[in-house]
TORNU-540854 format. One line per 10 residues: their letters; for each residue x, y, z of C-alpha. Coordinates in steps of 0.25 Angstrom, whole numbers, m for minus. Each point is the difference from the previous one (the first is absolute). Layout:
<nodes>
A) X/Y/Z  ...
</nodes>
This chain:
<nodes>
MGRRKKKSIR) 542/782/273  m11/m9/m4  m6/m5/13  1/m15/3  m12/m10/m3  m7/m4/11  m2/m15/3  m15/m6/m1  m5/m6/14  4/m13/m9
QEYTEGLRHL) 14/2/m3  2/4/13  m5/m13/5  7/m10/m10  13/7/5  m3/m4/15  m4/m13/m2  13/m2/m7  8/7/9  m7/m10/10
AFGEIQDAVR) 4/m13/m9  12/4/m7  6/10/10  17/m1/4  m1/m4/17  16/6/1  m6/10/9  m7/m9/9  13/m6/1  8/10/5
LLYAPEEQIL) m12/5/8  1/m13/8  15/m1/0  9/12/0  2/8/14  m11/10/3  10/14/0  1/m7/m16  m14/m2/m1  m8/15/3
PALGEMDLFN) 9/9/m8  m2/m10/m14  m16/m2/5  m4/10/m9  5/m7/m12  m4/m11/3  m9/m9/m8  m10/m7/9  m12/m1/m8  m1/m15/2
ISEIKRPKGG) 1/1/14  m16/m2/9  5/m1/12  14/5/10  m1/m5/13  12/0/12  0/m13/10  1/2/15  11/m6/m1  8/7/m10
GMEIKFFDRL) 2/0/m15  m11/3/m12  m11/m7/m5  m4/2/m16  m11/m4/m7  m3/m1/m15  m12/4/m7  m3/m12/m7  3/m3/m15  m9/m7/m4
KALEKLQALE) m11/5/3  5/13/m8  6/m8/m11  m19/m6/0  m4/13/m1  10/3/m10  m2/m12/m10  m15/5/m1  5/14/m5  10/m7/m8
AAEGNTAAAF) m7/m11/m6  m5/5/m12  14/7/m7  7/m16/3  9/5/10  m5/m12/10  11/m10/m2  10/12/4  m7/4/12  1/m12/6
YQALEAGAQV) 16/m3/m4  4/13/5  m9/m4/14  7/m12/2  14/8/0  m7/8/8  m4/m9/9  15/m9/m1  6/16/4  m10/1/13
RLAGRGPGIV) 4/m15/4  14/3/0  1/14/6  m5/m7/13  9/m8/2  12/10/1  6/13/m4  7/m3/m13  m8/m12/m3  m9/8/m12
TAFKPFSPKQ) 12/0/m8  3/m14/m2  m15/m2/m8  2/m2/m13  m16/5/m9  m2/m11/m8  7/m4/m13  m12/1/m14  m1/m12/1  m2/m3/11
MQALTWWCPG) m10/11/m1  m7/m7/m11  m1/m13/9  m8/9/12  m10/8/m8  m2/m9/m13  m14/m3/5  m4/16/3  m11/6/m7  6/11/m11
SPHSGKSGII) 11/m12/m2  1/m5/m14  1/m15/4  m12/m1/11  m9/m7/m9  12/m10/2  m6/m15/7  15/0/6  16/2/3  12/m8/m5
CDGAVRSGKT) 12/6/11  13/m9/m6  16/4/m1  12/0/7  2/m2/15  m2/11/11  m6/7/m11  m9/6/10  m13/m5/m7  m6/m9/12
LCMSLSFVSW) m3/12/10  m7/8/m8  m9/m9/m8  m2/m5/13  m5/14/5  m7/1/m14  m7/m12/3  m7/4/12  m3/13/m4  m7/m2/m12
AFYRFRDTAF) m8/m9/10  m2/9/10  m6/12/m9  m6/m14/m10  m7/m6/10  m4/m1/15  m3/m13/8  5/m8/m10  11/m12/1  12/1/m7
ALCGKTVASL) 11/m10/m3  16/2/2  6/m13/m3  16/m4/1  11/m13/m3  m4/m1/17  m10/8/10  16/3/9  7/5/m15  m13/8/m2
RRNVLTPLTE) m2/7/15  16/2/0  2/7/m16  m14/6/m1  m8/m1/12  8/9/9  5/12/m9  m14/1/m4  m6/3/14  9/9/2
QLTALGFTCT) m3/7/m11  m13/m2/2  1/5/13  8/14/m4  m11/4/m8  m11/0/9  m5/m14/0  m4/m10/10  6/m14/m2  m4/m11/8
FKISRSELTV) 7/m15/m2  m8/m11/4  14/m14/3  m11/m10/1  m7/3/m12  11/7/m10  m10/11/m1  3/14/m1  m11/12/0  4/14/m4
RRDGRENRFY) m10/12/7  m2/13/m3  m13/10/4  m8/m13/2  3/m6/m15  9/m13/3  3/m11/m10  7/m13/4  12/m7/m5  3/m15/1
LFGGRDESSA) 15/m7/0  0/m12/m10  13/m10/m4  0/m3/m12  12/m12/2  m5/m14/m7  m13/m3/m8  m9/m4/14  0/15/1  m9/1/m9
ALIQGMTLGG) m10/m4/10  4/11/10  m8/10/m8  m12/m7/m8  m13/4/5  6/15/3  m7/13/m8  11/10/m2  m2/15/m4  16/m2/m5
VLLDEVALMP) 14/m7/3  14/2/1  10/m9/m4  13/1/4  11/m9/m6  m12/m5/m8  11/m8/m10  5/m9/14  m17/m2/1  m4/m15/m7
RSFVEQALAR) m10/5/m12  m11/m8/8  m1/11/11  2/9/m8  m11/m2/m8  m10/m4/12  3/14/6  m2/7/m14  m15/m9/0  m4/6/13
CSLEGATYWF) 2/16/m6  m15/m2/m4  m5/15/7  m2/13/m9  12/7/m3  9/m11/6  14/1/m7  13/m9/3  13/6/4  13/m9/m3
NCNPEHPYHW) 13/3/5  13/m9/m3  16/m4/m3  1/m5/m14  3/m16/m2  3/m7/m13  m6/3/m10  m8/m11/m3  m7/3/12  m16/0/0
FYKEWIQKAA) m3/11/5  10/8/m9  m8/m7/m12  m12/1/4  0/13/6  10/9/m1  1/m1/m17  m16/0/1  m1/12/8  m7/8/m10
EKQVLYLHFQ) m7/m12/m4  m8/m1/16  1/16/2  12/1/9  9/8/2  13/m3/m1  14/6/6  13/m3/1  9/4/12  14/1/m1
MTDNPSLSPA) 11/5/14  1/13/m5  m18/3/1  3/m1/16  6/13/4  4/m5/13  10/m6/m5  16/7/1  7/2/m13  11/m10/8
VLRRYKRLYS) m9/m10/4  m7/m1/m15  14/m2/m3  3/m10/10  m11/m8/m5  5/m1/m17  13/m3/6  m7/m13/7  m4/m8/m13  3/m1/m11
GTFYRRFVEG) m5/m8/m14  m15/m6/m1  1/5/14  1/14/m1  m10/m1/m9  m9/m4/9  2/2/14  7/17/m7  m9/2/m13  m12/m9/5
RWVAADGLVY) m1/m9/m13  m7/m12/m1  14/m10/m3  0/m13/4  10/m2/9  m1/m13/9  10/m12/m5  7/9/m9  11/m9/m8  3/11/m8
PMFDPKRHVG) 3/12/8  4/8/m14  m10/m2/m6  m6/15/m8  m13/m1/m8  6/11/m8  12/m9/m4  m7/m15/0  m13/4/m4  m5/m1/m15
APASPAGPWY) m7/m3/m12  8/m13/m6  8/7/m14  m3/m13/m8  m9/m12/9  1/m13/m8  m2/m14/5  0/m9/6  m9/5/12  m1/m4/14
LSCDYGTVNP) m9/0/13  7/0/12  m8/m1/15  4/2/14  m10/m9/8  m6/7/12  m16/m2/6  0/11/12  14/5/m4  1/6/m14
FSLGLWCRDG) m2/m7/m13  5/4/m13  3/m3/m15  9/5/m10  m2/1/m16  16/m1/m5  6/2/m14  15/0/m5  3/15/m5  13/m3/m6
DAWCRVAEYY) 11/m7/10  m11/6/13  m14/m6/5  m9/9/3  m13/m1/9  m10/7/m10  m12/m1/9  m5/m6/14  m12/m5/9  3/4/15
HSGRATGVQL) m10/m4/12  1/0/15  m9/m9/8  5/7/12  m1/14/m4  m14/m2/m7  m6/m9/10  m6/m8/m11  9/m14/m4  m3/m5/m14
TDEEYYAHLC) 1/m15/m6  11/m8/m7  m12/0/m12  m3/17/3  16/1/m1  0/m11/m13  m10/12/m6  7/10/3  14/m6/m10  m9/m2/m11
ELAGDRPIAA) m4/14/1  15/4/2  6/m11/m13  m13/5/m9  4/m7/m14  14/1/0  8/m13/0  7/m4/14  10/m8/m1  m1/m2/16
LIIDPSAASF) m4/2/13  9/2/11  m5/m3/13  4/0/15  2/m15/2  m8/0/13  m10/6/m8  m6/m16/m3  m14/3/2  0/11/m13
AETVLRHGRY) 11/m6/m9  m10/m13/3  m13/8/m5  10/8/m10  3/m13/m7  m13/m8/1  m5/11/m9  8/m4/m11  4/12/m5  13/6/5
PVLKADNDVV) 13/m10/4  6/4/14  13/0/4  4/m1/14  11/14/5  13/m1/5  m2/8/14  17/2/1  m3/16/3  15/2/0
AGIHR) 4/m8/m14  m11/10/m6  5/13/5  14/m4/m5  m5/m2/m14
</nodes>
């Protein structure tokens, strides 16, 4: 019978660190809550490796202290970085830390913990050494409601900031500071405290200070409610910014926040639920994610392991049509002001079989509200909108003049023989601009919506 190969000191050291960082704690929970007559017979079989100290206070009961998982992880990372395993190690430590926190709340609670999903793991560890995405300039997480993207992204953001910088300022941005504190800060500080960080929040300054082992960073809270919010963040120098619900913020605020990230190694973190497909963030960032060198992750409800099958079924029953595609599937589809809720792109969108004249232009005019131009032609017995131009002054933070709109109209029309521009009668100034150029006839539209639907 062969002799078992003796482990090297490095192997023993590595296994010990792994046990401290990722070891199970169920036996420690049993030790804490089981009656003494049940503990003593089973004591020799219990795994108590992660326990650093056991006390019996004078008043009765028992106190258990665990070894510091993050310190063990830091040493383990130094050993495994060359093997490219740092991201997985960080992910496992987060799960282990969550288990310790839940176990401390009472017997049986630890079984309620759900490990992170693969998609959440990507959001948590994309920046770690050894990750194929560690060189990216940022990350975008969008998708369905209740898909588990907010907590894992905010936790990843603070962890990244803590391990890459010290004594540095960062920004946490939401629609309002109140919603940011409720939706992001409260669950985030719970997780950070469980992982061994010290968190101090100063309400008067909207400042969260995170400390650990002599290192600290500051996270300032900002609300991107409207165009004036951009002034609040001007003048700062940031190591990174997290924009929660970025699709609800004006473009001017978002771009001002990004401009503040001037430190070497700064990154951008975006999180949102979908809006309409013409939204500036969807067109400028999600559709151009590869060009802007950011990681794009799309979340669905099934990526949140804390949702039970019964809860998932309930959410799916709540919505249908466009709202199902947006809230459950997390797709960027139009939902506001739907006149035709039965509209289906697979059924109603396609290339005209035999486009022919006459050609018409349509205009739904807006300055702050969306401005829409359509190019129309006849295809047999049907009329087809073959091309369009869309601009939202509210979403982009940029209002265009009538002359700028006219230039876009000419670009859309090209060299086609346009029979007329059909325009909203209330858009008198733009109609007059078109008429003065003398190139296209103008017809006032009939705004009777019901009559249009019946046809």
